[in-house]
N, C-alpha and C positions, 0 to 999 in steps of 0.2 A: 504493500500500500504506500509506504514511504517513497519507494522508487516511482510509483505511478504518479503521485502528487509532484514529485520532483520533476518528472518529465513534463507534466502539465504546466507547472510553474515556469519551467525553462521555455516551453512553447509560448506561453503568454509574454514572457520577457522578450523572446525573439520577435514576436509580433510588435511589441512596444518599440523595440529598437529599430525594427524596419520602418515603423511609422515615423519615428523621429528622423530616420535617415532621409526619407522622401519628403519630409515637411519642408516647405520653402524656406530658404536661408533667411529671407527677410523677416519671417515670423519669429526668428530666434533672437532678434536684437531689440533693444529698447531704444528706438530712434523714431522720430526726434523727441527729445524731452525739453527742449527750449526753442526759442525763435530762431528761424533760419534767415540769414542775410543773402539776398540775391543782388549781386553787384551788376549794374548796367554801366558799361564803359563809355557811354555817350550821354549827352545832356538830356534833360526831361523834354518830352514832346516829340522826339524822333521815333522812327519805326521800331527800333530795338527796345526803347523804353516802353512804348505802348504795348508791345508783345509781352514784355516782362511783367507788366502790371496785370494784364489779362490772365497770364498763367499763374502768377503768384496768388491772385485772388481765388482762383479755382483750386490750385494745388493745396493751399493751406486748409481747405475744407477736408481734404482727404488725409492730410498728414496730422491734423489735430493740433498744430502749432502755427503761430503767425509766420508768414514769409514776408519779410520787410525788404522793399526795393530801395537800393542805395545807388545814387548816380555818382560815378567817379570818371568824369569825362576828361578828354585830352589826348593829344598825340595819336589820333586815329585809333583810339581804343586801347592803346598800349598801357596807359596808366592803370586803368581798371583791370585789365587782363593780368598785368604783372602782380597787382595786389592779390588777386585770387590764386595765382600760381604759387605765391609764397605763403599762403594761408595754411593753417593746420588742415590735414586731410581727415577731417572728422564729420563732414557733411553739413556743417553749419555756416560755411561761406561758399557760395556758388556764384557762377558767372553766367549772365545771359550773353553768350558770345554770338558772333555773326560771321558772315562770309569775309568781312574785313579783318576781324581780329584773328581768325583761325584759318584763313586761306590766303587772302590778298597780301596781308602784311609780311608773309614769308618771303616772296620774291621782291616785294617793294622795299623792304628794309634790309634783307639779307643778314649779314653778320651783326648789324647794328640792333637787330631785334632782341629785346632783353628777355624774351621767353621763347620756348619752343612749343608750339601748339600740340605736337604729337607726344613730346616727352614730359611736359610739365602739367598736362591736364588729363583727366579721366572723363571722356564723353559720357553724358547722362542720357540725354534724349534730344533728338532733332525735333523742332516744333513746327515751323511754318516756312513757306517760301512765297516769294512775290516778285514782281517785275517793276522796275522804275518806269516813270512816265515823263514825257517831255511836256513841260508846262511853261507858259509865258505870262507876263503881266498883260492885262486886258488892253493896255495902250499900244502893245506891239501889233503892227498891222497884219502880220502873217496869220493865216488861217490853216496852214498845213506845213509840212516839212519842206516841201519844194519852195514855198514862198519865203520861209525863214532863211533857207540857204541863199536864195536870190538877194534878200536884203543884206545878208552878211557879206556876200561877194561884192555888192554894189557899194557898201560902206565898211570897208575893213576896219576892225577895231571899234566900231560904233556900238556893237552889242556886247554885253557881258553876261557870263553865266557864273553862278555861285555854287559852291560845294561845301559839304559838311565835314571836311577834313581830308588831308592827303591819304589816298588809298581807299577812301570810301567809295561806294557805288556811285554816288553823286559826282565824285571827282573823275573816276575812271570812265564813266559814260560820257562826260563832257569832253574829255581828251580823245576818246575814241570817235566821237561825233566830229570834232574838228578835223581829225585825220581823214576820216571816211569822206567827208564833204569837201575837203580841201578849202577850208575857210579860216579866217582870222577873227576870232572872238576872244575877248578878254576873260581871263580866269580870275575869280575873286574867292579866296579861301575864307572859310569861317571855322570856328571852333567845333561846331556840330551842325547837324541838319536844321534844327529849330531856328537858330538865328539867321541862317541862310534863307530859309523860307520867309522869315519876317522881312528880310531885305528885298526879296522878290515882291512881296505884297506892297512894299513902299516904293517900288520901281527904282530902287537903287541898283538892282541888277535886272536884266530883262528876261532871262530864261534860266531854267534849271531842270536837271534830270532828277527830279525828286522821287522819293519812295512813294508807292501807292498809299501807304498808311497815312502819311502827312499831307499828301497833295489832293487826294480825291475828295475829302470833305470840303476843301477850299474851292475845288472845281464845282461841286454841287451848289455851293453858296454863291457862285458867280464871281468870286474874288480872283480866281485864276482861270486861264483858258488852257485846255489840254489839246495838244496837237497830235500826239502819237503815244503809243506804248512801246516799251523796249522788249516786249515778248517777241519770239521769233515769227509769230503770226498773230492775227487779230485775236483778242481774248473773247471768250464766250460771254463774259459778263459785260463787255463793252464792244459789241459787234460793229458799231458805227464809228469807232475810233481806229484809224489805221495804225499799223506797226511801222516803226522807223525803217524796218527792213524792207518795206515796200518801195521805199525811195533809195535806201542805202543797203543793198543786199548783204545779208549775213550779220547785220547789227543786232546785238542782243545784250541785255544787262539784267541778270537775275540775282536775287538776294535770298539769303536764308538766315534763320536764327536758331539757336539751340542752347541747351543748358549744359554747363561743364562744372566739374568739381576738381579740386587739386589732385594731381597724380598721387596714387597711394591710398585714395579713399577706399574703404572696404567694399567689396562687391555687393554685400548685402545692403549697404546703404544706397549704392547706385541703383540696385533693383527696386528698392522702396521708392526712391524718387522717380524712377522711370514709370513705375506702376501708377503713381499719383498723376504724373504728367499725361499718361495715356488716357486716363479717365477724363482729365481736363480737356484734352484735345478733342475728345468725342462729345463733349458737352454741347448740346444744341444751341444754347445761348452764345457760347464762345465761338462756335462755328459760324453763326450768323454774323457775329461781330467781325470775324476774320474776313468773311466775304464782303462785308460792307467796306472794309479797309483795303480791298483788292488783293487779299492774300488767301492762301489755302493751306490746310493742314499738311504737314510734311514729316510725319513721324518716322523715327528710326531709333531703335534701342542702342545701348552702348556699343556693341560690336559692329552693327551695321553702320552706325554713325561714324565710327572710327575709320571704316573702310571708305565711306563716302568722302570724309574729310581729306584723306590721303589723295584720292583721285581729284578732288577739287583744287588742292594745292598745285598739283601737276598742271591742271587746266589753266589756272590763273598765271602760273609761271610762264607758260607759253604765250598767253595774251599780253602780259605786261612787257615781256622781253621783246616781242614782235612790235609792239607799239612804242617801245622805248620810253615808257612812263616811269618817272622817278618821284620820290617823295619831296624833293626840294623844288 
C-alpha cells in the first residue's frame, strides 16, 4: 500500500511539475509592481509621441500599473534613445523608438552614433506604420506635385521646406524630393516635427513632408493643403490624393514605431509587455484612432521585430548612401 501511494504521489508530483514547466514564463514573474516610464525621443505632438500616448494609455490597463510618457527630444532621437540604452534592464524604462532612431541613424551617423540599435536594445513589439504626406501652406499656388516642381524651377531658392531633425523622415523625404525633381528649395531644420509644423502653419516655410499623424488633422481643418502621399501608390483611405511616385517614379517614404527595452531585459518581461501591446493594438478604439491619423497596425513580437529591424537598417543604408544624405 505504501508503494502504491508513493507511486500515486510521484505521479501527481510529475503532473504538477509538467504543468509548471509548460506554464508561460511571464506568469512566473511579479512584473510590473510600479510605474513604467516610456521615453519618447522626440518633442510632444509629433507622430512618435502621439503613438506612444495611445499605446501607453491602453497598455497600462493590461499591465495594472501606470505607463508614464516622458519626452527626451534632441539630436534626431539620439538623446532619448541613449538614455534608455543605458537604463537598468528591468522593464521599467522603455523607449518608443522609430525608423529614425533604430534604422536611419545607423548609416546617417555611423561611428558617431552613441548607441547600437541591435546590440544595446531588446525589441519588445513593433506597433504601427505610416507614410509621410506632402503638404503646403494654403498660400502656395501649387495644387499638385507637377505645379510645385514648376514653381521651384521657375524661382530657385524661393520655396523652403522644414524638417523635424536630421535623419528624420521629414528630412530624408525633403532631400530625396529635391534630388528626384532636380530643384533648388531651401532646407530649414527644426528640433522636432511639432515646431516645424507650426512654422509651416505660419508660412515661415512653404512645404513639408510631414507625418500623416500630425498633418492630416490640419488638412481636414483646412489649415494645410495636401498635394500627395509618399506611399508607393495611392492609399485606400485617400483615393483622391495622388502619390508623389506618380510624378517622380519610385519615390516612397514610410515610417514605423515600436517599443524597445534595454538589452539584457529578461525574456519574461519582454513577453509580458508584448502581450499587453498586442491587446492594445487590437483594441477597436485604438485602431480607429490609428486610421484617423493615417497609420495602420504593424505588429511584430521581439524576434520578428529584430529581424525586420536588421533588414530595414540595410535598406536605409543603401538609400542614404545613394542619395549622399548627411546629418550636417
